[in-house]
C-alpha positions in Angstrom: 72.9 233.0 110.5 74.8 232.2 107.3 71.6 230.8 105.7 69.8 234.2 106.2 72.8 236.0 104.7 72.7 233.7 101.7 69.0 234.3 101.4 69.5 238.1 101.5 72.4 237.9 99.0 70.3 235.8 96.6 67.4 238.2 96.8 69.8 241.1 96.3 71.4 239.4 93.3 67.9 238.7 91.8 66.9 242.4 92.4 70.1 243.6 90.8 69.7 241.3 87.8 66.2 242.6 87.2 67.4 246.2 87.4 70.2 245.5 85.0 67.9 243.8 82.6 65.6 246.7 82.6 68.3 249.2 81.6 68.3 250.9 78.2 71.4 250.3 76.1 72.7 253.8 77.0 72.1 253.2 80.7 73.8 249.9 80.5 76.9 251.5 78.8 77.1 254.1 81.6 76.9 251.3 84.2 79.8 249.4 82.5 81.9 252.6 82.2 81.4 253.3 85.9 82.3 249.7 86.9 85.4 249.8 84.7 86.4 253.3 86.0 86.0 252.2 89.6 88.5 249.4 89.0 91.2 251.8 87.9 94.0 252.5 90.3 94.7 256.1 91.4 97.8 256.0 89.1 95.7 255.0 86.1 93.1 257.7 86.9 95.9 260.3 87.1 97.3 259.0 83.7 93.8 259.4 82.2 93.6 262.9 83.5 97.0 263.8 82.1 96.1 262.3 78.7 92.9 264.4 78.6 94.9 267.5 79.4 97.3 266.7 76.6 94.3 266.1 74.2 92.8 269.5 75.2 96.1 271.2 74.7 96.4 269.7 71.2 92.8 270.9 70.5 93.5 274.4 71.6 96.7 274.5 69.4 94.7 273.3 66.4 92.1 275.9 67.0 94.7 278.6 67.2 96.3 277.3 64.0 92.9 277.4 62.2 92.8 273.6 61.9 89.1 273.1 62.4 85.9 272.7 60.4 82.9 275.0 60.7 79.4 273.5 60.5 76.1 275.0 59.7 72.5 273.9 59.7 73.0 272.0 56.4 76.1 270.1 57.4 75.5 269.6 61.2 73.2 266.6 60.8 75.9 264.6 58.9 78.4 265.5 61.7 76.0 264.3 64.4 75.3 261.1 62.4 79.0 260.4 62.1 79.7 261.0 65.8 76.8 258.7 66.8 78.1 255.9 64.5 81.7 256.2 65.8 80.4 256.2 69.4 78.3 253.1 68.8 81.3 251.4 67.3 83.5 252.3 70.2 80.9 251.1 72.8 80.4 247.9 70.9 84.1 247.3 71.0 84.2 247.9 74.7 81.3 245.5 75.4 82.9 242.7 73.5 86.2 243.1 75.4 
């Protein structure tokens, strides 16, 4: 019985390995985030939600105070490039941790 379970587990691991190796970089990052999130305790998840709520509150306050930048078709591409670069840096930092 245990040998058949070991065989099934080995085949399952091989299949999972092939799936993971076939993922794009973006899909791989999503998988890592989901694994990391699933390891959080309920308390940590609640802390994350509270932190997000605080960040949203700060953002709303900044908008109300006029602390924002408007973008147009000429400046939007540089904003997008900057966001992508910062995101890649953040993801690279998370992968190496």
